[in-house]
C-alpha positions as CSV (number, residue, x, y, z in Angstrom):
1,M,3.7,-68.0,-31.5
2,G,6.8,-66.7,-33.3
3,L,9.1,-64.0,-31.9
4,S,8.2,-61.7,-34.8
5,R,4.4,-62.0,-34.0
6,V,5.0,-61.2,-30.3
7,F,7.1,-58.2,-31.2
8,L,4.3,-56.9,-33.6
9,L,1.7,-57.3,-30.8
10,C,3.8,-55.4,-28.4
11,L,4.3,-52.6,-30.9
12,S,0.5,-52.5,-31.4
13,A,-0.2,-52.2,-27.7
14,L,2.4,-49.5,-27.3
15,S,1.0,-47.5,-30.2
16,A,-2.4,-47.6,-28.4
17,L,-0.9,-46.3,-25.1
18,C,1.8,-44.0,-26.5
19,P,0.6,-42.4,-29.7
20,A,2.1,-39.4,-31.4
21,P,2.0,-36.4,-29.0
22,A,-1.2,-34.4,-29.1
23,Q,-1.5,-30.7,-28.5
24,S,-2.2,-30.1,-24.8
25,E,-4.7,-27.8,-23.1
26,R,-4.0,-26.2,-19.7
27,R,-6.6,-25.4,-17.0
28,L,-6.4,-24.2,-13.4
29,L,-8.4,-26.1,-10.8
30,R,-9.2,-25.4,-7.1
31,G,-10.1,-28.0,-4.6
32,I,-11.2,-28.1,-1.0
33,V,-9.6,-30.3,1.7
34,G,-11.8,-33.3,2.4
35,E,-13.9,-33.0,-0.7
36,A,-13.8,-34.6,-4.2
37,L,-12.7,-33.3,-7.5
38,S,-13.1,-34.5,-11.1
39,F,-10.7,-33.8,-14.0
40,N,-13.0,-32.7,-16.9
41,S,-11.2,-34.6,-19.7
42,S,-12.5,-38.0,-20.6
43,V,-10.6,-41.2,-21.4
44,S,-12.7,-43.6,-23.4
45,Q,-10.8,-46.9,-23.7
46,N,-7.1,-46.2,-23.3
47,G,-5.2,-43.5,-21.5
48,F,-3.6,-42.5,-18.2
49,L,-3.5,-39.9,-15.4
50,N,-0.1,-38.5,-14.7
51,Y,0.9,-36.6,-11.5
52,G,4.3,-35.1,-10.8
53,G,5.9,-36.8,-13.8
54,S,4.6,-40.3,-12.9
55,N,1.5,-42.3,-14.1
56,I,-0.8,-42.8,-11.1
57,A,-3.5,-44.6,-13.0
58,M,-3.8,-46.2,-16.5
59,V,-6.9,-47.3,-18.5
60,L,-6.3,-50.2,-20.9
61,G,-9.2,-51.6,-22.9
62,G,-11.8,-49.9,-20.7
63,Q,-10.2,-51.3,-17.4
64,I,-8.3,-49.2,-14.9
65,T,-5.0,-50.4,-13.3
66,G,-3.5,-48.8,-10.3
67,P,-3.6,-46.4,-8.4
68,K,-0.9,-47.0,-5.9
69,G,0.6,-45.2,-2.9
70,R,-1.3,-42.3,-1.3
71,F,-3.9,-42.3,-4.1
72,D,-4.9,-45.9,-3.4
73,G,-8.6,-46.0,-2.6
74,R,-9.1,-42.3,-3.5
75,L,-8.5,-42.2,-7.2
76,H,-11.3,-43.5,-9.4
77,W,-12.2,-43.7,-13.1
78,D,-15.9,-43.7,-14.2
79,N,-16.3,-46.1,-17.2
80,E,-19.5,-44.3,-18.3
81,T,-18.2,-40.7,-18.3
82,G,-14.5,-41.6,-18.8
83,L,-13.5,-39.1,-16.1
84,F,-10.9,-39.5,-13.4
85,H,-11.8,-38.1,-9.9
86,I,-10.0,-37.9,-6.5
87,T,-11.8,-38.1,-3.2
88,E,-10.8,-36.9,0.3
89,L,-8.5,-34.2,-1.1
90,S,-5.6,-33.0,1.0
91,N,-3.2,-30.0,0.7
92,Q,-0.5,-32.5,-0.5
93,D,-2.6,-33.3,-3.6
94,S,-1.8,-29.8,-5.1
95,G,0.3,-30.0,-8.3
96,E,0.2,-30.7,-12.0
97,Y,-2.0,-33.5,-13.4
98,I,-2.0,-34.6,-17.0
99,V,-4.9,-36.6,-18.5
100,Q,-4.1,-38.2,-21.9
101,D,-6.6,-40.1,-24.0
102,T,-4.5,-42.4,-26.2
103,G,-7.6,-43.7,-28.1
104,G,-9.3,-42.2,-31.0
105,Q,-9.3,-38.5,-30.0
106,R,-5.7,-38.6,-28.7
107,R,-5.9,-35.5,-26.6
108,V,-3.8,-34.2,-23.7
109,K,-5.1,-31.9,-21.0
110,V,-3.0,-30.4,-18.2
111,F,-4.6,-29.4,-14.9
112,Q,-2.8,-27.2,-12.3
113,L,-4.6,-28.1,-9.1
114,T,-4.4,-26.1,-5.8
115,V,-6.1,-27.6,-2.8
116,Y,-7.2,-25.1,0.0
117,N,-8.5,-25.5,3.5
118,S,-12.0,-24.1,4.0
119,V,-11.5,-20.7,5.7
120,S,-12.3,-20.5,9.4
121,K,-15.0,-18.3,10.8
122,P,-13.4,-15.1,12.1
123,E,-13.7,-14.1,15.8
124,V,-14.2,-10.5,17.0
125,T,-13.1,-9.1,20.3
126,N,-12.9,-5.5,21.7
127,K,-9.9,-3.9,23.3
128,T,-11.7,-1.7,25.7
129,Q,-15.2,-1.5,27.3
130,V,-15.7,2.3,27.4
131,S,-14.8,4.5,24.5
132,V,-16.0,7.3,22.2
133,Q,-15.0,5.0,19.4
134,C,-15.1,1.2,19.7
135,P,-11.8,-0.5,18.9
136,L,-12.6,-4.0,17.6
137,L,-10.1,-6.8,16.8
138,C,-10.9,-9.5,14.3
139,S,-8.8,-12.7,14.0
140,V,-8.9,-15.9,12.0
141,S,-6.6,-18.9,11.4
142,N,-4.3,-18.2,8.5
143,G,-4.1,-20.3,5.4
144,R,-3.1,-20.3,1.7
145,E,-4.4,-17.0,0.1
146,V,-6.6,-16.1,3.0
147,T,-7.7,-12.5,3.2
148,L,-9.3,-10.8,6.3
149,S,-11.5,-7.7,5.7
150,W,-13.7,-5.3,7.5
151,Y,-16.9,-4.0,5.9
152,R,-19.4,-1.4,7.1
153,E,-23.1,-2.4,6.8
154,G,-24.5,-1.7,3.3
155,E,-21.1,-1.0,1.7
156,E,-19.4,-3.2,-0.9
157,K,-15.9,-1.7,-0.6
158,P,-13.9,-3.0,2.4
159,L,-12.8,-0.4,5.0
160,K,-9.5,-2.3,5.3
161,H,-8.0,-5.7,4.7
162,T,-4.9,-7.8,5.4
163,S,-3.2,-11.1,4.4
164,S,0.1,-12.7,5.3
165,P,2.4,-15.4,3.8
166,D,3.2,-16.5,7.4
167,L,0.7,-19.4,7.7
168,N,1.9,-20.2,11.3
169,T,0.5,-17.0,12.8
170,P,-3.3,-16.1,12.9
171,L,-4.4,-13.1,10.8
172,T,-5.6,-10.1,12.9
173,L,-7.2,-6.9,11.8
174,P,-8.1,-4.0,14.1
175,L,-10.9,-1.5,13.4
176,E,-11.8,1.8,15.1
177,T,-15.6,2.2,14.6
178,E,-17.2,5.6,13.9
179,G,-19.4,5.7,17.0
180,L,-21.6,2.8,18.0
181,S,-24.6,3.1,15.6
182,H,-23.3,1.2,12.5
183,S,-23.0,-2.5,12.1
184,Y,-19.8,-4.1,10.7
185,S,-18.8,-7.4,9.2
186,C,-15.5,-9.1,9.5
187,V,-15.1,-11.4,6.4
188,A,-12.5,-14.1,5.9
189,T,-12.1,-15.4,2.3
190,N,-9.9,-17.7,0.2
191,P,-10.5,-18.7,-3.4
192,V,-12.9,-21.5,-2.4
193,S,-14.8,-20.3,0.6
194,T,-16.0,-17.4,2.7
195,Q,-16.9,-16.9,6.4
196,N,-18.2,-13.7,8.0
197,T,-19.0,-12.4,11.5
198,T,-21.3,-9.4,11.8
199,V,-21.0,-7.3,15.0
200,H,-22.8,-4.4,16.5
201,P,-20.3,-2.1,18.4
202,A,-22.9,-1.3,21.1
203,D,-22.6,-5.0,22.1
204,Y,-18.9,-4.6,22.8
205,C,-18.5,-1.0,23.9
206,T,-20.4,1.5,26.0
207,E,-20.3,5.0,24.7
208,L,-19.0,7.3,27.4
209,C,-20.0,10.6,25.7
210,P,-21.0,11.9,22.3
211,S,-18.3,11.7,19.6
212,P,-16.4,15.0,19.5
213,I,-16.6,17.3,16.5
214,Q,-13.3,16.9,14.6
215,S,-11.6,19.0,11.9
216,E,-8.1,19.5,10.4
217,E,-6.0,22.5,9.2
218,K,-2.5,22.2,7.9
219,L,0.1,24.7,9.2
220,K,3.5,25.8,8.1
221,G,6.2,27.2,10.3
222,T,9.7,28.7,10.0
223,V,12.7,27.7,12.1
224,G,13.3,30.2,14.9
225,M,9.8,31.8,14.5
226,V,6.5,31.4,16.3
227,I,3.4,29.3,15.3
228,T,-0.1,30.0,16.8
229,F,-2.8,27.4,16.6
230,P,-6.0,29.3,15.5
231,T,-8.5,27.5,17.7
232,P,-9.3,29.2,21.0
233,V,-9.6,27.4,24.4
234,L,-11.2,29.9,26.7
235,K,-11.9,27.8,29.8
236,D,-11.0,24.1,29.6
237,G,-9.0,22.2,27.0
238,S,-5.5,21.1,26.0
239,L,-2.8,21.2,23.3
240,Q,-1.6,17.7,22.4
241,Y,1.4,16.5,20.3
242,K,1.4,13.4,18.1
243,G,-1.3,11.7,20.2
244,N,1.2,11.3,23.1
245,G,-0.7,13.3,25.6
246,S,-0.9,17.0,26.5
247,I,2.0,19.5,26.3
248,A,-0.3,22.2,27.7
249,R,-3.6,22.3,29.5
250,V,-6.2,24.9,30.6
251,F,-8.3,24.3,33.7
252,S,-11.0,26.9,34.5
253,G,-9.2,29.6,32.7
254,Q,-5.8,28.7,34.2
255,S,-2.9,27.3,32.1
256,R,-0.1,24.8,32.7
257,T,2.5,24.4,30.0
258,D,5.4,22.4,31.6
259,Y,4.2,18.8,30.9
260,V,6.9,18.0,28.3
261,E,10.6,18.9,28.8
262,R,11.4,19.9,25.2
263,F,8.5,22.3,25.1
264,K,9.1,24.0,28.5
265,G,9.5,27.8,28.1
266,R,8.3,27.6,24.4
267,V,4.6,26.8,24.8
268,T,2.3,29.7,25.7
269,W,-1.4,30.3,26.2
270,D,-3.0,33.7,25.7
271,S,-5.8,34.2,28.2
272,S,-7.3,37.0,26.2
273,T,-7.5,35.1,22.9
274,G,-7.5,31.5,24.2
275,L,-4.8,30.6,21.6
276,F,-1.8,28.3,22.2
277,S,1.5,29.2,20.6
278,I,5.0,27.6,20.3
279,T,8.0,29.9,20.0
280,H,11.6,29.3,18.7
281,L,10.4,26.6,16.3
282,D,12.8,23.8,15.4
283,M,12.7,21.2,12.5
284,S,12.0,18.5,15.1
285,D,8.7,20.3,16.0
286,T,7.2,19.0,12.8
287,G,4.2,16.7,13.5
288,E,0.5,16.6,14.3
289,Y,-0.8,18.8,17.1
290,T,-4.4,18.7,18.4
291,V,-6.3,21.4,20.2
292,E,-9.0,19.8,22.4
293,I,-11.9,21.9,23.7
294,N,-13.8,20.6,26.7
295,E,-16.5,23.2,26.7
296,G,-20.1,22.2,25.8
297,N,-19.8,20.0,22.7
298,N,-16.3,18.5,22.8
299,Q,-14.2,19.5,19.8
300,L,-10.9,18.2,18.4
301,K,-9.0,20.4,15.9
302,H,-6.0,18.7,14.3
303,F,-3.1,20.7,13.0
304,P,-0.4,18.8,10.9
305,L,2.6,21.2,11.2
306,T,5.6,21.3,8.9
307,V,8.6,23.4,10.0
308,Y,10.9,24.7,7.3
309,D,14.3,26.4,7.3
310,R,14.5,29.6,5.4
311,V,15.7,29.0,1.9
312,S,19.3,29.9,1.1
313,K,20.4,32.6,-1.4
314,P,21.2,31.0,-4.7
315,Q,24.6,31.4,-6.5
316,V,25.0,32.0,-10.3
317,N,28.0,31.2,-12.4
318,N,28.5,31.0,-16.1
319,S,29.7,27.7,-17.5
320,Q,30.4,28.6,-21.1
321,T,29.9,31.3,-23.8
322,R,29.8,30.5,-27.5
323,T,28.8,32.0,-30.8
324,E,26.3,30.3,-33.2
325,S,24.9,31.9,-36.4
326,D,26.3,35.3,-35.5
327,M,24.5,35.1,-32.1
328,Q,26.3,34.8,-28.8
329,T,24.8,32.6,-26.1
330,C,25.8,32.1,-22.5
331,T,25.0,29.2,-20.3
332,L,24.4,30.2,-16.7
333,L,24.4,27.7,-13.8
334,C,22.3,28.5,-10.7
335,S,22.8,26.5,-7.5
336,V,21.4,26.6,-3.9
337,A,21.5,24.4,-0.8
338,N,18.6,21.9,-1.0
339,G,15.9,21.6,1.7
340,I,12.4,20.4,2.3
341,E,10.2,21.4,-0.7
342,V,12.8,23.8,-2.1
343,T,12.3,24.7,-5.8
344,L,14.9,26.5,-8.0
345,S,13.6,28.5,-11.1
346,W,14.9,30.7,-13.9
347,Y,12.8,33.8,-15.0
348,R,13.3,36.2,-17.8
349,E,12.9,39.9,-17.0
350,G,9.2,41.0,-17.2
351,E,7.8,37.4,-17.4
352,E,5.8,35.7,-14.6
353,K,6.1,32.1,-16.0
354,P,9.4,30.4,-15.2
355,L,11.6,29.3,-18.1
356,N,12.6,26.1,-16.2
357,H,12.6,24.8,-12.7
358,S,14.0,22.0,-10.6
359,S,13.5,20.2,-7.2
360,S,14.9,17.0,-5.7
361,P,14.0,14.8,-2.7
362,D,17.8,14.2,-2.2
363,L,18.4,16.9,0.5
364,S,22.1,15.9,0.8
365,T,23.0,17.3,-2.7
366,P,22.7,21.0,-3.7
367,L,20.1,21.9,-6.3
368,T,21.5,23.1,-9.7
369,L,19.7,24.5,-12.7
370,P,21.4,25.5,-16.0
371,L,20.0,28.1,-18.4
372,E,21.1,28.8,-22.0
373,T,20.3,32.5,-22.7
374,E,19.1,33.9,-26.0
375,G,21.8,36.4,-26.8
376,L,23.5,38.6,-24.2
377,F,21.0,41.4,-23.9
378,H,18.2,40.1,-21.7
379,S,18.2,40.1,-17.9
380,Y,17.3,36.9,-15.9
381,S,16.5,36.0,-12.3
382,C,17.2,32.8,-10.5
383,V,14.7,32.3,-7.6
384,A,14.9,29.7,-4.8
385,T,11.6,29.1,-2.9
386,N,10.0,26.9,-0.3
387,P,6.6,27.3,1.4
388,V,7.8,29.9,3.9
389,S,10.5,32.0,2.1
390,N,12.2,32.9,-1.2
391,E,15.5,34.3,-2.3
392,T,16.4,35.8,-5.7
393,V,19.6,36.5,-7.6
394,R,19.0,38.9,-10.6
395,Q,21.3,39.1,-13.6
396,Y,20.8,42.6,-15.0
397,S,23.2,42.0,-17.8
398,V,23.9,38.5,-19.3
399,H,27.1,40.0,-20.7
400,S,28.3,40.9,-17.3
401,S,27.2,37.5,-16.0
402,C,29.3,35.8,-18.5
403,T,32.3,37.9,-17.2
404,R,31.4,36.7,-13.7
405,H,29.8,40.0,-12.6
406,I,26.6,39.2,-10.6
407,Q,24.3,41.9,-9.2
408,E,22.1,40.6,-6.4
409,I,18.9,41.9,-4.8
């Protein structure tokens, strides 16, 4: 056979295996460790399967050659369906696969495969044997895209859930049940599997007493002033701070208020009204307080308290005066020391709606608010407010303001 004929035969074979590029399709695949997976793109007579930039199997004239390496014995081609499939999947098989049919249809299909472990069955334990509520702890071996969730019986929305990119540490998820009557399920999921464990809190915890009646009321206090908690304790109960134990207690109508050093001399209990109070409030007293009543049906009344400084008095200056279309205008600048929930507003005399207002979460920078007046004959007020106080500077005459004369109230 002549060299030219051999060369033409080689070109013919190459044209069958390497035709002009076809337009590719892309598909996401998910597999499970230990199971098999098929690539849903057929190769009839000629084509190949590529992984990570290298051909791992080739079909030529209806016969498969390869595979080699770690795919040896696991990668197969079905000559009836034309499909490649891999058995005994492992996490290392994740990646991009390309199936190309170089025969008549000449199509290319790209598969992005992710292989997951089957999620483990979660385990549930409890933290204590005796409780009004039953604290449960669910745990499961972590893995790729594993999520752990708590559900209450009959509800589709999870009570809470968690996941973590740290695959070396088990996932854990605590739950405080509402009494012992409901059933709960701890569910572990990933994109290819689900496992759940259903628990009955009564099997883990013994209810010591009926659940207390609970309610909440937000309170606001002022630095240096007194706050009174409007829930009476007449015989037995306590005042607690941030869940860290009692700062005052009442036993059989007798009080003790020296449990916590920073509240000594400031916490009082009025035996006639049954009300707890805190005097000489400080910003650091902000937090959640709870009045517990141990008389008949137990009650817990929660009081989130925010303590504010009194707002400072604002200052007003004029920044510029100009004349436009035979009308003089004056730009006034109001400023005040910033604080928690402080708002600065401009009002025109006789109007209840502010012309403009400003606030800022940056408490280290004073609040400023400019106002461009309409002529020089109206009066304006700059008002600084927070939830417990307000201060006003009134400009009776814009003309006098623009000459730096400010009359305050």
